[in-house]
C-alpha positions as CSV (number, residue, x, y, z in Angstrom):
1,X,-1.5,-7.7,8.5
2,X,-4.3,-10.1,8.1
3,X,-6.9,-7.3,8.2
4,X,-4.9,-5.1,5.8
5,X,-4.4,-7.9,3.3
6,X,-7.8,-9.5,3.6
7,X,-9.6,-7.7,0.7
8,X,-10.5,-8.4,-2.9
9,X,-8.5,-5.6,-4.5
10,X,-5.1,-4.6,-3.0
11,X,-4.8,-1.4,-5.0
12,X,-3.1,1.1,-2.6
13,X,-2.2,1.7,1.0
14,X,-0.3,3.9,3.4
15,X,1.6,3.2,6.6
16,X,2.2,6.1,9.1
17,X,4.7,6.0,11.9
18,X,7.6,8.0,13.3
19,X,9.7,4.9,13.2
20,X,10.8,4.6,9.5
21,X,12.3,1.1,10.1
22,X,9.0,-0.2,11.3
23,X,7.2,1.4,8.4
24,X,9.5,-0.4,5.9
25,X,9.0,-3.7,7.7
26,X,5.2,-3.3,7.5
27,X,5.3,-2.2,3.9
28,X,7.2,-5.3,2.9
29,X,4.3,-7.4,4.2
30,X,1.4,-5.3,2.8
31,X,-0.1,-6.8,-0.4
32,X,-1.0,-3.8,-2.5
33,X,-0.2,-2.3,-5.8
34,X,1.4,0.7,-4.2
35,X,2.1,1.6,-0.6
36,X,3.1,5.1,0.7
37,X,5.2,5.9,3.8
38,X,3.8,8.7,6.0
39,X,1.8,10.1,3.1
40,X,-1.1,9.1,0.8
41,X,-1.6,9.4,-2.9
42,X,1.6,11.2,-3.8
43,X,1.6,10.2,-7.4
44,X,0.5,11.4,-10.8
45,X,-3.1,10.3,-11.4
46,X,-2.2,9.7,-15.0
47,X,0.4,7.1,-14.1
48,X,-0.5,3.4,-14.4
49,X,-1.1,1.5,-11.1
50,X,-0.7,-2.2,-10.5
51,X,-3.1,-4.3,-8.4
52,X,-2.4,-7.4,-6.3
53,X,-5.8,-9.0,-6.5
54,X,-8.8,-8.6,-8.9
55,X,-9.7,-5.3,-10.5
56,X,-13.2,-4.7,-11.9
């Protein structure tokens, strides 16, 4: 978790596992604006996103 959360931006992330309970536990600890479960970037690119840290 330290590696995943040690960045300046925290915009988006994804967690992949066959164990959905483990994925949900990890997602709760990830500091990002959006986090997907077993997928990546399943959203409308027009939709607004939040960030956790700074955004330039």
